[in-house]
N, C-alpha and C positions, 0 to 999 in steps of 0.2 A: 504493499500500499504506499501511497505517496506520503501519508502522515508519518508512517514508520520510517521512511527514508530521510524525512527532514530531521527526525531525532537521532537517527543513527550515528552521525558525527560527534554529537555531544556525548553520547553514550559510549562511544569508542575512545574518546579523549578523557573522559573522567577518570580520576585516580582514587583509590581507596584512601580513607583517612588513615594517617600514620598513627601508630600507637603512642600513647603519652609515656615518656621516660619516667622512671621512678623518681629521678631527682627533681623533674618538674612537678610532680605530685607533692613531693615533700615541700618544695618552695612555695606551692599554693597553699598548703596547710599552715605553713609558717607565716605567710603573709596574713592569713585569716586570723590565726590565734593571736598574733601579736600586732594587730592593727592598732592605730592611734587611739580609737575609742576604747578598746579593751585594755590597753596599757593604762590608760587613765583610770579605769574602774579598778584594775589590779593594784595600782599605786595607791589609790585611796583606801582600798581594803586592807593592804598591807600596812599602812600607816595607821589606820583605825585599830587593827589588831595589835599593833606594837603599843599604842597608847592604852588600849584596854578598858575603855570607858563606853557606857551607852551613849553618851553625847557625842563621842567621836563617830560612832557608827551612824548616828543620826545626821551629822553634818556630812559624812562621806556619802550618805544616800541623797541628801539634798543637792550636793554638787554634782553627783552622777545624774540626777534627774534634770537639772537646769543646763549643765554643760556637755552632757553626753547624749542623754535620751532624746531631748528635744531636737538638737541638730541632727541626729540620726534619723528621726521621723521626718524632718524636713527634707533630708536628702532622698529618702525612700519615696516621699511624696513627688519630688521633682523627677526622680527616675521614672516613676509611673506616668507622669505627664509627658515624658519624653524630652525634657529639657536637659537631662544629664544622662549619659550613656550607660553608666554602671555606678555601683555603690561606691567603689574606690576613686571614682572621678578621674579616670586615666587621661582625660584630655584637660590640659592646662587651662584652656580658655573658659572651661565650664566651672572652675574652682572659686571664682570671685565671690558670688552671692552665698554659697554655702559656708565659706570661711569668714565672711562678714557676720553671718548668723552665729557661728561658733564664737567669734570674737566678742560680740555683744553679750551673749548669754554667759560665757565664761567670765567676762569681766564682772557682770552683775552678781554672779555667784560668789566671785572672790571678794567683792566689795561688801557683800552681806556678811560673809564669814569674818572679814576684817573688823567691821563695825560691831559684830556680835561677840567678838572674842572667842572664836572657835579655836580648838586645839592648834597650837602653833605650827606643828609639822604639816597639818592639812592646810593651813593658810600658805605656808611656804610652797607647798606642791601646787596648789591652785594658782597662786601668783606666777610661778614659773610657766604653768600652762598657758596663762594669758600672754606672756612674753613669747612663748613658742608659736602660738597661732598668729600673733601680730607679725612676727618675723617671717613666717611662711607666707602670710598674705602679701607682704610687701615683695619678697623675692619671687613668689610664683607669677607675678605680673610680667616678669622678664624671663624667667628660667624655671624649668620643671625640676626643682630640687626635690629629693626624696623625703616626704613627710614621715614615712615609716621609719627611716633611718634617724631623722631628728627626734622623733618620739622615743624611739628605743634607746638612744643615747642619753637623753635627758632622763628617762626613767631609770636607767641602769645606774646612772651617777647618783640620783636621788636615793635609790634603795641602798646602794653601797654606803652612802653617808649616814643613812638612818640606822642600819644594822651592823656596819663595820666589816671586818675581814671575813666573818662567815658568809657574807652576801657576795663575796668576790665573783663566784661563778656567774652571776647575773650579767657581769660585763661581757660575757660571751654572746650575749644577745645582739650586740652591736654589729660584729662581722656576720653573724648568722643571718640576721635580717637584711643586711646589705647584700649578701649572696643571694637570698631568695628574691629580692627585687630584681637584681640583674638577671638571674636565671629565668625569671618569667618575662624578661624583656619589657619591663615597666620602666626601667631607669638604666642610664649608663653608669660606669663606674665612678665618674667624677661627680654624678649627682648624688650617689650614696655616700661617697667620701665627705663631699660638702655638707650633706645633711647630718652625718655623724659628728663632724667636727663642730657644726653649729650647735647641735644639741648638747655636746659636751661643754662648750664654751659658755653657753647661757646658764646652764645649771651650775657650772663652777662659780660663775660671777654672782649668781643668786645666793648660793651658799656662803660665798665670801662676804657679801653685803650683810646677810643674816648674822654672820659670826661677829661682825662689827657693831651691829646696831640692835641686835636682839639676842634671845636666849639660845639661838641655834636650834638644832634638832634634838636637844637633850629632852628626854622623856621623863 
């Protein structure tokens, strides 16, 4: 039939889908398990557990709701509307509005915690998060720096400062997440290095300023 002959070239030139390599699967799960929103929740949870008070858990829940859950719901809504291609917002041009929402809500949460004398480690972590989002918002307008790497580096330094030498293995998250983003072809090496260095730098600056003008992370 003529219809069949029209489709025959397309069928002959089609290729079977290549199997996914095991390392790509691992990289995908690393990216998902240690995405910036989940690292914020994990950091708040670990800090609250270290403080060990009911109020710490309540404040961690408050900041999670305002600075994590609401921005995530906004992104999901935009994905369903077709304004954003995927949850991780792989296109740099689509990141402006979601990051503005994150910045506004995280700043509001941090200010409320600061004014209400929330546990100090939580205030420090939330304040560092505001700096992180603001930095990424500025840089992303020109260059697709790795937000995963920035968040992982900042999180790792904070946890190491909070718990000390026993938490040293957490620093391995920095190269692990950088590898995962490169392996998934979401970022180039330079973008992950820049993100990691930025996360380390801003968290070290925050911790240094805290040591000068506050009680530090002493629990």
